[in-house]
N, C-alpha and C positions, 0 to 999 in steps of 0.2 A: 255877596255874603255879608252877614251881620255878626258881630262879636259882642259877647257880654262877659262880665267878670264876676257878677254876684248872682246867686240863684239858690234855690232849694235843691235837694238831691233826690229826685224821683227815681223810679226804676228806669234803667236804660232800655227795657224791653216793652213792647206793646203788651198791654194787659192780656193775660191768659194765652200768650204765644211765646215762641222762641225767636221772634223777629226783633232784632236789636235796632234801635233808632239812634242811639248816642254811642259813637265809636271813638276810641282813643287808639294810640299807636300800638298798645299792647294787644288789645282784642283784634284789631285789624291785622297785626303781624301774625298772630296765631292762625287766623282764618287763611291768610295767604300761604302760610307754611303747610298747614294740614287741617282740613275741616274737623277731623275727629279730635285733634289736639285742642282746637278751639272749643269744641263741645265739652270735652272733659274739664277744661280749665275755666272757661268763661261762663258757660251755661250751668254745668253741674257743680262747679266750685271745688274740684278735687285739689288738695294741697298736700305737700310733704308733711310728714309727722313732725320732723325736726325743723327748728328755725333755721333758715338759710343764713349762714355766716356772711356770704357775699352780699345778700340783700340788706342785712342789718348794717354791715360796714358801709355800703354805699349810701344807705339812707341817713346814717349818722354824719357822713361827710357832707351831704347836701344840707342837712339841718344846720351844721356848723357854718357853712359858707353863707347860707341865708341869714343867720344870726349876725355874721360879720358885716354884710352889706347893709343890713337894716341899722346896725349900730353906727357904721360910718356915715350913713345918710343923716343920722341925728346929730352929727357934728363931733363925734368922738374920734380921736386920732388913732392911727394904726396900732401902736403898741397897746394902748388901753383896750381897743376893740378885740385884739387877739387874746389878751388876758381874760377878758369877759367871755369870749367864745370857749376858751379852754375850761374855765370853771363850769360853764353850762354843759359842755360835753361830758365832763367828769360826772356831773350829777345824773345825766341821762344814762350813762353806761355803768352806773354802780351795780355790781352784781353780774355784769356781762363778762363771762370768762370763756371764750372759745377754746376748745380743746386744741393745744398746740401740736398734738400728734396727728391731727387731720391735715389734709393738704391745704384746705382753706384757712384753718386756724393757725397754721405755720406762718402765713403771710399776713393774715388779717386778724388782728387782736387788739387789745386795749392800747398797748404801747405804739404799734404801727398806726393805729387810728389817730392818736394825738399827734404823732410825728407827721403824718400825712397832712392833717389839717393845718398845722403850723407851717410846714414847708410850703404848702400851696399858697397860703395867705401871704407869707413873706416873699415868695417868688413873684407874686402879682401885686406887691405893695404899690408900685407905680404903674398900675395897669393902663395901657393905652386904650383898652376897651372900657369906656366909662359907663357905669350903670345909669340907665335911664331913670329919671324920677317921675313918679306919678303926680297928678295935679295937687295932691295933698302933701307932697314933699317926701313921701315914703319911697324907698328903693323898689324898683320894679323887679322883684325877685320872687320865685315860686308863684308865678302868675297862673292862677286857675282860669282857664278859658273855655268858652263854648262858642263855636262858630256854626251858624245855621247855613245849611246848603240849600240849593234851589230845587230840590226834589224830595219826595217823601216816600215812605214805605207803603202807604195806603192812599186811598183817594181823598183822605182827610188832610188837606194841605196845611191845616193848623198845627200839625206835628211833623215838620220836615226832619230829614236826617240832620244830625249834628256831629261835628268833630269836637272833641273835648280832650282835656288833659291839663298838664302843668308845664310851663316853661321855666327853666331854672333861673334865667336872667335875661332881661332885654338890655342891649348895650348899643352904644354908638362907637363906631370904629372907622377911622379914616373917612369921616364925613358921611357914613352910611349907617343904617340901623341893621342889627342882626339879632336873632335869637342866640342864646349861648347855653350849651348843654355840657355838664360836667360828667365825666366817666372815670371810674376807678377800675383798674385792671392789673393783672400780674403779667400780661403779655408785653413783649418788647414793643416799644413805640416806634415802629418803622413804617414804611410804605404799606406793608402787608396789613397792619392794623388800621391805618387811616383809609385804605382803599375801600373798606367795607361801608363807608358812609356815602359812596357815590356809585350807583344810586342807592337810596336807603329810605324805607318806608317812614321811619320815625323822623328823620331829619327833614324830609320833604313836608310831612304833616306839620312839624313845628314852624317851618318857614311860612307855610300857608296861614297858620294861626297867628303868627307874629305879624304878618303882612296885614291881616284883617284887623288886628289891634292897633296898628300904626296908622294914624290919620293924616300924618304929614308927608310921608315918603314911603316908597316901596322898600320892603326888607329884602336884602340881596341873598340871604342864605342863613346858615346856622354855623356858629363857631363851636368847635368841639375842643374843650379843655380836657385832655386826657392825663390822668395821673397814674403812673406806673408804681405800684406798691411792691417794694422789695424788702427783704429782711433787714438790710443794713442802710438803705437810703430810699429816697423818694425822687422820682423824675417827673417833671411836668413839661408837656409838649402841647402846643396849640396849633390847630389846623382849621381851615375854613372850607366848608362845603357849600358852593354857590348853587343857586337855582335861578334860571331865567324864567320869565313869565310864561313862555311857551312850555317849559318843562312842568311848571305848576299846573297849567291848563291841561296838559296831557295826563298828569297824575290824577286830577279830578275826573277826567273823562274815564280813565281806567277804573276809578273808584265806583262809578255808576254800575259797571259790570260786576265788580266784586260784590257789591251790596245786593245786586240782583241775584247772584249765585247764592249768597247767604240766605236770602229770603226764600229761594227755591228749596234749599236744604231744610230750613225751618218749617216750611209748609209740608214738605214730604215726611218730616220726622226722621230723616236719615242723614248722618254726617259721615261721608266716606273717608277711609284711611288713605293718606298719601304715603305709600310705603317707600318713596324715594327720600323721605325726610326723617326716617326712623333712627338713623345712626346715633345722633346725639340727644334724642328725645327721652325725657324722663318716663314716658309711658311706653317705651319700646317693649319692655318685658310684658306689659299688659296686653298690648296688641299682638304679641307673638303667641298668645294663648288662644285656645279654642273659644269662639264667641260665647258658648254656653257657660263658661266659667270665668269670664273676664270680670264680671261684677264682684265676685268673691275675692279675686286677687286685688281689685281696686280697694275694697274695704279692708283688706289685710295690710296693704302697703301705703295707703293714703288716707287722709281725713277729708270728709266731705263738708265743705263750708258753704257760705252764702255765694250766690252767683256774683261774678265780677261786676262792680258798679263804678265806672269811671267818672260818674257825676258827683261822687263824694269829694269835697274839697280836702286838701291836706291841712 
């Protein structure tokens, strides 16, 4: 496999088809969950009408942590870096006021966002997982990657399948390299929460990508920094999800079958519903309707945007 960090952002679909050649953890996760969920979200681009408080909150936390590590890599001390991060966060969230009456807004709002960022950065001020530095001296954070695979969706081998996405941070920990992913949640951080990462599509993909980007040694897995957001406090818990080379090889072998299935659906023009995955799906009410009226209900409850493009850098 080959990995690259800089590129333009073309369409992830073969021209005039629904065959996707560039896959990230999001699009692959939707495909594995339900082909119709994948079709509605990735190909048709249906989005909720309201901004997701959870997505905005998590995105702001990631931006703040990225800002911190880039600032520290430039030689700024911890206290000054945190101060700079807080100012930057305040500028970005000016005018953002989640409704405290909603379940999400009750826990995720301007105050808890700032507290979460500061608590997390203070908690890992003396972080044993040290950020890898790129050759130019910059911190290896928010790494946009593309990993070429050894097979293609067509007979034209010049356009192979690719895995793409963004790694929050590359770190060295206890003599080994790991990808590091930060998660914000309101769930209790116990074994039930961390068990979801083994096995897990996203964490395995990140390990494969980080391993392809690492030229000196194999990446052993992905570190998950989970941040529990509560009304009165923030809790930070770190866990490691390891992957052996045999597990990575198996995942890639399984991937050839998943992408073959996706190609079959794309060529047939039909994306079946997996009705065993409907319970927590945002399109459940749509799929419960008669097929003849689903499009009208989609238009009434969602906004149709651009197809998902994982090739766009952050």
